[in-house]
C-alpha positions in Angstrom: -0.3 0.2 0.1 1.2 3.7 -0.7 -0.2 7.1 0.1 -0.1 10.6 -2.1 -0.1 13.8 -1.6 -2.2 14.9 -4.7 -3.2 18.5 -3.4 -2.3 20.6 -1.1 -5.6 21.6 -0.6 -5.6 23.5 2.5 -9.3 22.8 3.6 -10.1 23.6 7.3 -12.5 21.1 7.6 -12.7 18.8 4.3 -15.3 16.3 4.5 -17.8 14.1 2.1 -15.6 12.8 -1.1 -17.8 12.0 -3.6 -16.3 10.5 -7.0 -19.3 10.6 -9.7 -18.1 8.3 -12.4 -20.0 10.5 -15.0 -17.5 12.3 -14.4 -14.5 11.3 -13.9 -14.2 13.6 -11.2 -13.4 13.6 -7.2 -16.0 16.2 -5.4 -15.5 17.1 -1.7 -17.1 20.3 0.5 -14.3 22.4 2.7 -16.7 23.3 5.9 -15.6 26.1 7.7 -14.5 27.9 3.4 -17.3 27.4 3.0 -16.8 25.5 -1.0 -17.1 23.0 -3.1 -14.4 21.5 -4.9 -13.8 19.4 -7.6 -10.5 17.3 -8.8 -9.8 16.0 -12.5 -7.5 13.3 -10.5 -6.4 12.4 -14.2 -4.5 15.9 -15.3 -5.0 17.2 -11.5 -7.2 20.5 -12.8 -9.3 21.2 -9.9 -12.1 24.0 -9.3 -13.9 26.1 -7.1 -17.4 27.1 -5.7 -17.4 29.4 -2.7 -20.4 30.6 -0.7 -20.3 34.3 0.5 -22.2 37.1 0.8 -24.5 37.5 4.5 -27.0 34.4 4.4 -24.2 32.4 2.6 -26.5 33.2 0.0 -23.9 33.8 -3.2 -21.8 31.3 -5.2 -19.0 32.6 -6.8 -17.5 30.3 -9.0 -13.4 31.4 -9.9 -12.5 30.1 -13.4 -8.9 28.8 -15.5 -7.5 30.4 -18.1 -3.6 30.0 -17.9 -3.4 27.0 -20.7 -5.4 29.0 -22.5 -4.3 30.4 -26.1 -5.3 34.5 -26.3 -7.4 33.3 -29.5 -9.5 31.1 -27.1 -9.7 33.9 -24.7 -11.1 35.9 -26.5 -13.6 33.9 -27.3 -14.5 33.2 -23.4 -13.7 36.5 -22.1 -15.1 35.6 -18.5 -12.3 33.0 -18.6 -9.9 33.5 -15.2 -12.4 35.5 -13.9 -14.9 35.2 -10.4 -18.6 34.7 -11.1 -20.4 36.1 -8.5 -24.0 34.2 -9.1 -27.1 35.0 -6.8 -29.5 32.5 -5.9 -31.8 33.4 -3.8 -31.8 30.9 -0.6 -30.3 31.4 2.2 -27.7 29.3 2.4 -27.3 29.5 6.5 -27.9 26.1 8.4 -30.6 25.7 10.4 -30.6 23.6 13.2 -32.0 20.2 12.7 -34.3 19.0 15.4 -35.6 16.1 15.3 -39.4 15.2 15.5 
């Protein structure tokens, strides 16, 4: 058996690793960030979706541009940016009470 570090994610509380066969990717959350993370284990490419705003009602998405040619960047003007999506729901966890 061997163990290998493939990503220094620096998660505060990394939880719920989930392998999605259709994507051939690993998803997990960092509860303290709060954020959703994605890893392609073949290329080691990553994506991150962060929640923010007063009630954690805004989703922030980062997009990569480092491997795009100049022509590709012209076609994808949002590449390399941070995108904000307000989804209209309060993301603050509610206390759970058993019925």
